[in-house]
C-alpha positions in Angstrom: 19.3 -23.2 5.6 16.9 -24.9 3.1 15.4 -23.3 -0.3 11.4 -23.6 -0.4 11.0 -21.7 -3.1 12.3 -19.6 -5.9 10.0 -17.0 -8.6 9.4 -13.4 -9.0 8.3 -11.6 -5.9 4.9 -9.1 -5.8 3.4 -7.1 -3.1 2.3 -9.6 -0.4 -1.8 -10.0 -0.4 -3.4 -9.7 2.8 -6.3 -10.7 4.7 -7.9 -9.2 8.0 -9.9 -12.1 9.7 -12.6 -11.2 11.9 -10.5 -11.8 15.3 -6.8 -11.6 15.2 -3.6 -10.1 13.5 -3.6 -9.5 9.7 -2.7 -12.4 7.4 0.4 -12.1 5.2 0.8 -13.8 1.9 4.1 -13.5 -0.6 3.5 -14.7 -4.3 6.4 -15.9 -5.7 6.1 -17.3 -9.2 3.2 -19.1 -9.5 2.4 -19.8 -5.7 2.1 -17.5 -2.2 3.7 -18.2 1.0 2.1 -18.1 3.9 4.2 -15.7 6.2 2.5 -15.5 9.4 4.0 -19.0 10.5 7.3 -17.7 10.2 7.8 -15.3 12.9 9.7 -15.7 15.3 11.9 -17.8 12.8 15.2 -17.1 10.7 14.5 -16.7 6.9 16.6 -15.6 4.1 15.3 -13.9 0.7 18.2 -14.2 -1.8 17.7 -11.7 -5.1 18.9 -13.6 -8.4 20.0 -10.4 -9.8 17.3 -10.3 -12.2 13.9 -7.7 -12.6 11.1 -8.8 -14.5 8.8 -6.0 -15.7 5.4 -6.9 -14.1 3.1 -5.7 -16.9 4.9 -8.0 -19.5 7.2 -10.0 -17.8 10.4 -8.5 -19.9 14.0 -8.8 -18.3 14.9 -5.4 -17.1 18.2 -3.7 -15.8 15.9 -1.2 -13.7 12.1 -1.1 -12.1 10.2 2.3 -12.7 7.2 2.8 -10.3 7.4 -0.8 -8.0 7.7 -3.1 -10.9 8.0 -1.5 -14.3 10.3 -0.7 -17.6 10.9 2.4 -18.5 8.9 2.0 -21.8 6.1 0.8 -19.9 6.4 3.6 -17.0 6.3 6.3 -19.6 3.2 4.6 -21.6 1.1 2.7 -19.5 -2.0 4.4 -17.6 -1.4 3.0 -14.2 1.7 4.6 -14.5 0.4 8.1 -15.4 0.9 11.0 -12.9 -2.7 11.0 -12.3 -2.7 8.0 -10.4 -0.4 9.4 -7.7 -3.0 13.1 -8.1 -5.8 12.2 -9.2 -6.8 16.1 -9.4 -4.7 16.2 -12.4 -6.6 13.3 -14.6 -6.7 14.6 -18.3 -9.3 11.9 -19.2 -11.7 15.0 -20.3 -8.6 16.6 -22.6 -8.5 13.0 -25.0 -5.3 12.4 -23.7 -5.7 9.6 -21.5 -3.1 6.8 -22.2 -5.5 4.0 -22.5 -9.2 5.4 -21.7 -10.4 1.7 -21.9 -8.2 1.0 -18.9 -9.6 4.5 -17.3 -13.3 3.5 -17.6 -12.9 0.7 -15.5 -10.4 1.5 -13.1 -11.0 5.6 -12.7 -14.7 5.7 -13.3 -15.9 3.3 -10.2 -17.0 4.3 -6.9 -14.2 6.0 -5.3 -13.8 6.5 -1.6 -12.4 8.9 0.6 -11.0 8.1 4.3 -9.4 8.8 7.4 -6.5 6.7 8.6 -4.1 6.2 12.0 -0.7 5.5 10.1 1.9 7.7 12.0 -0.8 10.0 13.1 -3.7 11.3 11.1 -4.2 11.3 7.2 -6.2 11.8 4.4 -6.5 9.7 1.7 -8.5 8.1 -1.3 -8.9 4.5 -2.8 -11.3 2.4 -5.0 -14.1 0.8 -3.7 -12.5 -2.7 -4.7 -9.7 -1.9 -2.3 -10.8 -1.5 0.7 -9.5 -2.6 3.0 -6.2 -3.6 1.2 -5.3 0.0 1.0 -5.3 0.6 4.6 -3.3 -2.1 5.4 -0.9 -1.7 2.8 -0.3 1.9 4.4 0.4 0.2 7.9 -2.6 2.4 9.1 -4.5 0.7 12.5 -7.4 2.5 12.2 -9.5 3.3 9.2 -13.0 5.1 8.3 -14.3 5.8 5.0 -15.8 8.8 5.3 -17.1 10.0 1.4 -18.5 7.7 -1.6 -17.7 9.5 -4.8 -18.3 8.6 -8.4 -15.0 8.3 -9.9 -11.5 8.9 -9.0 -10.6 12.6 -10.1 -13.6 14.0 -7.8 -12.0 12.0 -5.0 -8.6 13.6 -5.5 -9.8 16.9 -5.7 -11.5 16.3 -2.3 -8.5 15.4 -0.9 -6.6 17.9 -2.0 -8.9 20.5 -0.4 -8.9 18.9 3.4 -5.3 17.9 3.0 -4.8 21.8 2.8 -5.6 21.4 6.8 -4.5 17.4 7.4 -1.2 15.4 6.5 -2.0 12.8 3.3 1.4 11.1 3.8 2.7 8.7 6.7 5.8 8.8 7.7 7.2 5.2 7.4 9.6 5.1 10.0 7.2 5.8 12.6 4.5 3.6 11.6 6.8 1.0 11.6 7.9 1.9 15.2 4.6 2.0 16.1 4.8 6.3 17.1 1.4 7.8 16.2 -1.2 10.3 17.8 -4.9 8.5 18.4 -7.6 10.8 17.5 -10.9 10.7 17.2 -12.2 9.4 14.0 -15.5 9.9 14.5 -15.4 13.1 15.3 -12.9 14.4 12.8 -15.3 12.9 10.3 -18.5 15.3 11.8 -15.8 18.5 11.6 -15.4 17.7 7.6 -18.9 17.5 7.0 -19.8 21.0 8.9 -16.6 22.7 7.6 -16.5 21.2 3.6 -20.2 20.8 3.3 -20.4 22.8 0.2 -17.8 21.2 -1.5 -19.4 18.1 -0.6 -22.7 19.0 -2.3 -21.3 20.2 -5.2 -19.3 17.1 -5.5 -22.3 15.0 -5.0 -20.5 13.0 -2.5 -22.1 10.8 -0.1 -21.8 10.9 3.3 -20.9 7.4 4.9 -22.4 5.9 8.4 -19.1 3.3 8.8 -17.3 2.1 12.4 -13.9 2.7 12.8 -11.8 -0.5 11.7 -9.4 -1.3 13.8 -6.2 -3.2 12.2 -4.1 -5.9 13.9 -0.4 -6.7 12.4 1.5 -9.6 13.4 4.7 -8.2 15.4 6.6 -9.6 18.0 8.9 -6.7 18.5 8.4 -3.4 17.6 11.9 -2.0 15.9 13.8 0.9 18.4 15.7 1.9 15.4 14.5 0.9 11.4 17.8 0.4 9.2 16.2 -0.3 6.0 17.3 -3.2 3.7 17.1 -3.6 0.0 18.2 -5.9 -2.7 19.5 -3.2 -5.0 22.2 -2.7 -1.9 22.5 -6.3 -0.6 21.9 -9.8 -2.4 20.6 -11.2 0.5 18.1 -10.1 3.0 18.2 -12.2 6.3 17.5 -12.5 9.6 14.7 -13.2 12.3 10.8 -12.2 11.0 9.9 -10.3 14.0 6.6 -8.8 12.5 4.9 -7.6 9.2 3.6 -4.1 8.7 2.3 -2.8 5.9 3.8 -3.9 2.9 7.1 -4.7 5.1 9.0 -7.2 6.6 10.4 -6.4 9.9 13.7 -8.3 10.8 15.8 -8.2 13.9 18.6 -6.9 10.9 16.2 -4.3 9.8 13.3 -3.9 7.4 12.4 -4.7 3.6 9.7 -2.6 1.4 7.9 -5.8 -0.5 6.2 -3.5 -3.0 9.0 -1.9 -3.8 10.8 -5.2 -5.3 8.0 -6.0 -7.3 9.3 -8.2 -10.1 12.7 -9.3 -8.6 13.2 -12.9 -8.9 14.6 -14.5 -5.2 15.1 -17.5 -3.7 12.9 -18.2 -0.2 15.2 -19.9 2.3 14.1 -21.0 5.9 15.6 -23.0 8.9 16.0 -26.6 8.2 
């Protein structure tokens, strides 16, 4: 095999063309490698046994929260508990790890959305992360249903609706293409009716959007999902059969690229 490029990787970038499959590219060092063209071909990712913090570039022994040193994990606002659970936002208490960061990232419009990944899911995302968020989760359909002024409000609404609806994805079923199809528009209308008082109190804006259908570059859906990781093996290689969410699907197993943010690798291709 031939070494194409070496460098530190970050989560895959994605674009949805007007028609066709999602286009993926893998950031490696200062460059990005288009991945769709390697479908059906053998590639190898070799870990150099080095990990670099994605915030400050420092060499670290272990990665926390998908790419950070422990020091940054316990100090940076983007690693705080309220990022995963927005309803726990403590900005109003004056204890935000970085108020300026919070104002730029949390006090901006957020969407509450419905999607189908391994099943029906309720979720939230910043307005600026549409449709990237849905692609990263491997959603095959997505529908923004509400718009609110800030992250905490979106989280509080999500928590209430999630009492009756899942807010997690079964990643193995997502990769195997196992899901139950539902009418997202009908469910949206039911939410408007059932949670009207809550949405009024939150000044939530109803959205009249179409369902987005997302198609992924997959030659063959895995019948059994075997997880691969650089923490267990230095080389991840095989024939690339597909890309979905943040996973590369090989004939040998699947690897979550986002989980390996900051890992330094060599990218090899067939001669």
